[in-house]
C-alpha positions in Angstrom: -22.8 16.7 -7.0 -21.1 14.1 -4.8 -18.0 14.8 -2.8 -16.1 12.5 -5.1 -17.3 14.4 -8.2 -16.5 17.7 -6.5 -13.0 16.8 -5.6 -12.4 15.1 -9.0 -13.3 18.3 -10.7 -10.9 20.2 -8.5 -7.9 18.0 -9.2 -8.5 17.2 -12.9 -5.5 18.5 -14.8 -3.3 18.7 -11.6 -0.1 16.8 -11.2 0.4 14.4 -8.2 2.1 17.0 -6.0 -0.7 19.6 -6.7 -3.4 17.0 -6.1 -1.8 15.9 -2.8 -1.4 19.5 -1.7 -5.0 20.2 -2.5 -6.2 17.2 -0.6 -3.9 17.9 2.4 -5.4 21.4 2.6 -8.9 20.2 2.2 -8.7 17.4 4.8 -6.2 19.0 7.2 -5.0 16.4 9.7 -7.5 13.8 8.5 -5.6 12.5 5.5 -3.0 9.7 5.6 -0.8 7.7 3.2 0.0 4.0 3.6 3.3 2.7 2.4 4.7 -0.8 2.1 8.0 0.6 0.7 7.6 -0.6 -2.9 8.5 1.4 -5.9 5.1 3.2 -6.1 4.9 4.0 -2.4 8.5 5.3 -2.3 7.6 7.7 -5.1 4.6 9.1 -3.2 6.6 9.3 0.0 9.2 11.3 -1.9 6.5 13.6 -3.2 5.0 14.2 0.2 8.2 14.6 2.2 10.3 16.5 -0.3 7.4 19.0 -0.8 6.6 19.2 2.9 3.0 18.2 2.2 1.2 17.7 5.6 0.1 14.1 5.1 0.8 11.5 7.7 2.7 8.5 6.4 2.2 5.1 8.0 3.0 1.5 7.4 1.7 -1.9 8.6 4.5 -3.7 10.5 3.3 -7.3 10.0 6.3 -8.8 11.7 7.0 -10.9 8.6 8.7 -8.4 6.3 11.8 -8.9 4.2 15.2 -7.6 5.5 15.4 -5.6 2.3 12.1 -3.9 3.2 13.4 -2.9 6.7 16.5 -1.5 5.0 14.4 0.8 2.8 12.3 1.8 5.8 15.5 2.9 7.7 17.0 4.7 4.7 13.8 6.6 4.1 13.9 7.8 7.6 17.5 8.9 7.2 17.0 10.6 3.9 13.9 12.7 4.6 14.1 13.1 8.4 10.3 12.7 8.6 8.3 10.3 10.8 6.9 7.0 9.5 4.2 5.7 11.8 4.1 1.9 12.3 0.9 0.0 13.2 1.4 -3.5 14.6 -1.0 -6.5 14.9 -3.0 -6.9 18.0 -0.8 -8.9 20.3 -3.6 -11.0 21.8 -5.1 -12.0 18.5 -1.7 -12.8 17.0 -0.6 -14.9 19.9 -3.9 -16.8 19.9 -3.6 -17.6 16.2 0.0 -18.7 16.4 -0.5 -20.7 19.6 -3.4 -22.6 18.0 -2.3 -23.0 14.4 1.5 -22.4 14.4 3.5 -19.7 12.6 2.8 -20.9 9.0 -0.9 -21.8 9.0 -1.5 -19.5 6.0 -0.1 -22.2 3.7 -2.8 -24.7 4.8 -5.9 -23.0 3.4 -7.3 -19.8 1.9 -9.3 -19.3 5.1 -6.1 -19.5 7.3 -4.3 -17.1 5.0 -7.1 -14.6 5.1 -7.1 -14.9 8.9 -3.4 -14.1 9.0 -3.8 -11.2 6.7 -6.7 -9.9 8.8 -4.7 -10.0 12.0 -1.5 -8.7 10.6 -2.8 -6.2 8.1 -6.6 -5.5 8.0 -7.2 -4.8 11.7 -4.1 -2.6 12.0 -5.2 -0.8 8.9 -8.6 -0.1 10.4 -6.9 1.5 13.4 -4.6 3.5 11.1 -7.5 4.8 9.1 -9.9 5.5 12.0 -10.9 9.2 12.2 -9.5 10.0 8.8 -11.4 11.3 5.7 -8.9 10.5 2.9 -6.6 7.6 2.3 -3.8 8.0 -0.2 -2.3 4.8 -1.8 0.3 3.8 -4.4 -2.2 1.6 -6.4 -1.7 1.6 -10.2 -4.3 0.4 -12.6 -2.1 -2.2 -14.4 -1.2 -4.0 -11.2 -4.0 -6.5 -11.4 -7.3 -7.2 -13.1 -9.3 -6.3 -10.0 -7.6 -2.9 -9.8 -8.5 -2.2 -13.4 -12.0 -1.8 -12.1 -10.9 1.0 -9.7 -10.6 4.7 -10.3 -7.9 7.2 -9.3 -10.5 8.7 -6.9 -13.2 6.6 -5.2 -15.3 6.1 -2.2 -14.2 3.3 0.2 -17.4 2.1 1.7 -15.8 -0.4 4.0 -13.6 2.2 5.6 -16.0 5.1 5.2 -13.5 7.5 3.5 -12.2 8.7 0.1 -9.3 6.9 -1.5 -6.9 8.7 -3.8 -4.3 7.0 -6.0 -2.1 9.8 -7.3 -0.1 7.6 -9.8 -3.0 5.4 -10.8 -2.4 5.8 -14.5 1.4 5.4 -14.5 3.0 2.5 -16.2 5.8 0.5 -14.6 8.3 2.1 -17.0 7.2 5.5 -15.8 7.6 4.4 -12.2 11.1 3.1 -12.9 12.1 6.2 -14.8 10.9 8.5 -12.0 12.7 6.5 -9.3 16.0 6.7 -11.4 15.6 10.4 -12.2 15.1 11.4 -8.6 17.5 8.9 -7.1 14.8 7.5 -4.8 15.8 4.6 -2.5 13.9 1.5 -3.4 13.7 -2.2 -2.4 16.5 -4.3 -3.9 14.1 -7.2 -4.4 12.6 -5.2 -7.3 15.8 -6.0 -9.2 15.5 -9.7 -8.4 12.0 -10.3 -10.0 9.8 -9.0 -7.2 7.4 -6.4 -8.7 5.1 -6.8 -5.7 6.6 -7.2 -2.2 4.6 -8.2 0.8 5.4 -10.5 3.7 8.5 -12.7 3.2 6.7 -16.1 3.6 4.0 -15.1 1.1 6.0 -13.5 -1.7 8.3 -15.0 -4.3 10.0 -13.7 -7.5 7.9 -13.6 -10.7 9.1 -15.7 -13.6 9.2 -14.3 -17.1 5.7 -14.3 -18.7 3.9 -14.5 -15.3 1.3 -12.1 -14.1 2.4 -9.1 -12.1 1.0 -10.5 -8.8 1.9 -14.1 -9.5 4.5 -14.0 -6.8 1.9 -13.2 -4.1 0.3 -16.2 -2.4 1.5 -18.3 -5.4 0.1 -21.5 -3.9 -3.5 -20.2 -4.3 -5.9 -19.8 -7.2 -5.3 -16.6 -9.2 -8.7 -15.1 -8.5 -8.1 -15.1 -4.7 -4.9 -13.0 -4.8 -6.0 -9.9 -2.7 -5.5 -9.7 1.0 -8.5 -7.4 1.5 -6.7 -4.1 2.1 -8.2 -2.5 -1.0 -11.7 -4.0 -0.9 -13.9 -0.9 -1.1 -17.0 -2.5 0.4 -17.5 -3.6 4.0 
């Protein structure tokens, strides 16, 4: 039996709090949760902090976030009184890219956009995950076609660790209901047509009838709309 199968057997039938508590005990100080302060991540942050589950919570500070995102970050610190660890892009790599291509090169080609994502998100993520055995995320299955091929518990080969998505099977309505019921602070952009919120220059509101992630990198082909954070292979 693989470690994924073993853990899956242990958490089957448990609710998200029980599953997170089990994993925190199993992996001790080698389990982390990444938040970008969207609906889903705010729910998991609430579950971790309000239940004193010993899981380190971190975020990727790309330097291009919305003011509304920073507001949620600050309010979350105030409400729970728990640390949120920020990981920044490598200064040298960022300066080199901007000096050579300017601050908005990501609009010019998919390659440039992926370079920007790598510097601002992927490399800091690698540092945040280094030395850990389990990575908790707010991914939900219905968020994109690519994520429909994922599972609530999986092996991330590229980062050499286990990934756990505690609300993987939740619908958007269930997310909204939970946020309302527990009065969880959330990003005001969600009420303005932003179901998925990333960097400000790369995110727009979604129009009626559009795909969930249509507002991310909207100038690119639909099939390319992942930044690489959740690619499970190296």
